[in-house]
FIDREN-10631 format. One record per residue (C-alpha): y, x, z. Coordinates in Angstrom, 1 decimal. Layout:
+--------+--------+--------+
|     yy |     xx |     zz |
+--------+--------+--------+
|      Y |      X |      Z |
...
+--------+--------+--------+
***
This chain:
+--------+--------+--------+
|     yy |     xx |     zz |
+--------+--------+--------+
|  -18.2 |  -20.3 |    6.3 |
|  -19.4 |  -16.8 |    6.6 |
|  -19.1 |  -14.5 |   10.3 |
|  -15.9 |  -12.6 |    9.8 |
|  -16.9 |   -8.5 |    9.2 |
|  -15.5 |   -6.0 |   11.8 |
|  -12.2 |   -5.6 |   12.9 |
|  -10.2 |   -2.1 |   10.6 |
|   -7.7 |   -0.5 |   11.3 |
|   -4.8 |   -0.6 |    8.9 |
|   -2.3 |    2.0 |    8.9 |
|    1.1 |    0.4 |    7.3 |
|    3.6 |    3.2 |    6.1 |
|    6.9 |    1.5 |    5.6 |
|   10.4 |    3.0 |    5.1 |
|   11.8 |    1.9 |    8.7 |
|   15.7 |    2.1 |    7.1 |
|   14.6 |   -1.0 |    5.0 |
|   13.0 |   -3.2 |    8.0 |
|   16.7 |   -4.6 |    8.5 |
|   16.5 |   -7.0 |    5.7 |
|   15.3 |   -9.6 |    6.5 |
|   12.5 |   -9.5 |    3.6 |
|   11.2 |   -6.5 |    4.4 |
|   11.1 |   -7.6 |    8.0 |
|    9.3 |  -10.3 |    7.5 |
|    6.7 |   -8.8 |    4.7 |
|    5.9 |   -5.9 |    7.5 |
|    6.3 |   -8.4 |   10.4 |
|    3.4 |  -11.0 |    8.6 |
|    1.0 |   -8.1 |    9.0 |
|    1.0 |   -7.4 |   12.4 |
|    1.4 |  -11.2 |   13.4 |
|   -1.4 |  -13.1 |   11.0 |
|   -4.4 |  -10.4 |   10.8 |
|   -6.9 |  -10.6 |   12.6 |
|   -7.3 |   -6.7 |   12.4 |
|   -5.8 |   -3.9 |   14.2 |
|   -2.5 |   -3.1 |   12.4 |
|   -0.3 |    0.2 |   13.2 |
|    3.1 |    0.1 |   11.4 |
|    4.6 |    3.6 |   10.6 |
|    7.8 |    4.7 |    9.1 |
|    6.5 |    7.3 |    7.0 |
|    9.1 |   10.1 |    7.5 |
|    8.2 |    9.9 |   11.8 |
|    4.2 |    9.5 |   10.0 |
|    4.7 |   13.1 |    8.0 |
|    6.3 |   14.5 |   11.4 |
|    3.4 |   13.6 |   13.3 |
|   -0.4 |   15.3 |   13.3 |
|   -1.4 |   11.7 |   12.5 |
|   -5.4 |   11.8 |   12.0 |
|   -5.8 |    9.4 |    8.9 |
|   -9.2 |    8.9 |    9.4 |
|   -8.8 |    7.0 |   12.5 |
|   -7.8 |    4.0 |    9.5 |
|   -9.8 |    2.2 |    7.3 |
|   -7.0 |    1.1 |    5.4 |
|   -3.7 |    3.1 |    4.6 |
|   -1.4 |    0.4 |    2.6 |
|    2.1 |    2.1 |    1.4 |
|    5.3 |   -0.7 |    2.1 |
|    7.1 |   -1.7 |   -1.1 |
|    9.7 |   -0.4 |    0.9 |
|    8.6 |    3.3 |   -0.2 |
|    9.4 |    4.9 |   -3.3 |
|    5.5 |    6.6 |   -3.1 |
|    7.0 |    9.6 |   -6.0 |
|    9.7 |   10.4 |   -4.0 |
|    9.4 |   13.6 |   -1.3 |
|   12.0 |   11.5 |    0.6 |
|    9.5 |    8.6 |    1.5 |
|    6.5 |   10.4 |    1.8 |
|    7.4 |   14.7 |    2.0 |
|    4.8 |   16.7 |    0.3 |
|    2.1 |   17.6 |    3.2 |
|    2.0 |   14.2 |    4.3 |
|    1.6 |   12.9 |    0.7 |
|   -1.4 |   15.8 |    0.2 |
|   -3.0 |   14.7 |    3.3 |
|   -2.4 |   11.0 |    2.3 |
|   -4.5 |   11.7 |   -0.6 |
|   -6.9 |   13.1 |    0.9 |
|   -8.0 |   10.2 |    3.2 |
|  -11.1 |    8.3 |    2.3 |
|   -9.4 |    4.8 |    3.8 |
|   -9.0 |    2.3 |    1.2 |
|   -5.6 |    2.3 |    0.0 |
|   -3.1 |   -0.4 |   -1.2 |
|    0.2 |   -0.1 |   -2.6 |
|    2.2 |   -3.4 |   -2.5 |
|    4.8 |   -2.3 |   -5.6 |
|    8.6 |   -3.5 |   -5.9 |
|   10.2 |   -2.5 |   -8.8 |
|    6.8 |   -1.7 |  -10.8 |
|    8.8 |   -0.9 |  -14.1 |
|   11.2 |    2.4 |  -12.3 |
|    9.7 |    5.7 |  -13.0 |
|    6.0 |    4.4 |  -14.4 |
|    4.6 |    7.4 |  -15.5 |
|    5.8 |    9.4 |  -11.7 |
|    4.6 |    6.7 |   -9.9 |
|    1.2 |    6.7 |  -12.2 |
|    0.8 |   10.0 |  -11.1 |
|    1.8 |    9.3 |   -7.4 |
|   -1.2 |    6.4 |   -7.4 |
|   -3.7 |    8.7 |   -8.9 |
|   -3.1 |   11.2 |   -6.7 |
|   -3.3 |    9.2 |   -3.5 |
|   -6.0 |    7.8 |   -4.7 |
|   -4.6 |    4.5 |   -4.2 |
|   -7.5 |    1.8 |   -4.9 |
|   -5.3 |   -1.6 |   -5.3 |
|   -2.7 |   -2.3 |   -6.2 |
|   -0.2 |   -5.7 |   -5.5 |
|    1.6 |   -6.6 |   -8.5 |
|    4.5 |   -9.0 |  -10.4 |
|    3.1 |   -8.2 |  -13.7 |
|    2.0 |  -10.9 |  -15.2 |
|   -1.9 |  -10.7 |  -16.4 |
|   -1.2 |   -9.7 |  -20.1 |
|    0.9 |   -6.8 |  -18.6 |
|   -2.1 |   -5.4 |  -16.5 |
|   -4.5 |   -4.1 |  -18.8 |
|   -1.6 |   -2.3 |  -20.7 |
|    0.0 |   -1.2 |  -17.8 |
|   -3.6 |    0.5 |  -16.2 |
|   -4.2 |    1.7 |  -20.0 |
|   -0.6 |    3.3 |  -19.8 |
|   -1.4 |    4.9 |  -16.6 |
|   -5.2 |    6.1 |  -17.3 |
|   -6.2 |    3.8 |  -14.4 |
|   -8.4 |    1.4 |  -16.1 |
|  -10.5 |    1.2 |  -12.4 |
|   -7.6 |    0.2 |  -10.2 |
|   -7.6 |   -3.2 |   -9.4 |
|   -4.4 |   -5.0 |  -10.1 |
|   -3.5 |   -8.1 |   -7.8 |
|   -0.6 |  -10.5 |   -8.7 |
|    1.6 |  -12.8 |   -7.2 |
|   -0.6 |  -16.4 |   -5.5 |
|   -4.2 |  -14.5 |   -5.7 |
|   -3.1 |  -11.7 |   -4.3 |
|   -1.7 |  -13.5 |   -1.2 |
|   -4.3 |  -16.1 |   -1.1 |
|   -7.1 |  -13.3 |   -1.5 |
|   -5.3 |  -10.9 |    1.9 |
|   -5.0 |  -14.7 |    3.7 |
|   -8.5 |  -15.4 |    2.9 |
|   -9.6 |  -11.5 |    4.0 |
|   -7.5 |  -11.5 |    7.0 |
|   -8.0 |  -14.4 |    8.8 |
+--------+--------+--------+
***
């Protein structure tokens, strides 16, 4: 087994109001509990009000409790700052069949590199093609979970 790489600084943006839901609380908490990396969890609304230096982070994770295309979750100025950040950007999406064009535009504008999806493999190529994002890496279900676990152990 090879030696682990350097510890990364990960910003996990979530919607704090949704953390009372068991699945959201568990998913957000799993990053803090199981990752060997330094994970900072922020409510996207609070983060937008702070002068948060996004360049301090190697990875920015957008949790599925956010709808990245809606300003109530990512206010416009913060959205623009996130789009300019050079970190690897990862989106965990839920209900990806909602607002497909708006979400696709937001993915492009934010510069998201990886999307964890529940789409079946046959839908993935269609999704990338329709969204004009052929370079986007889509991860699904068990594959995504096992690759994340391997990367963070």
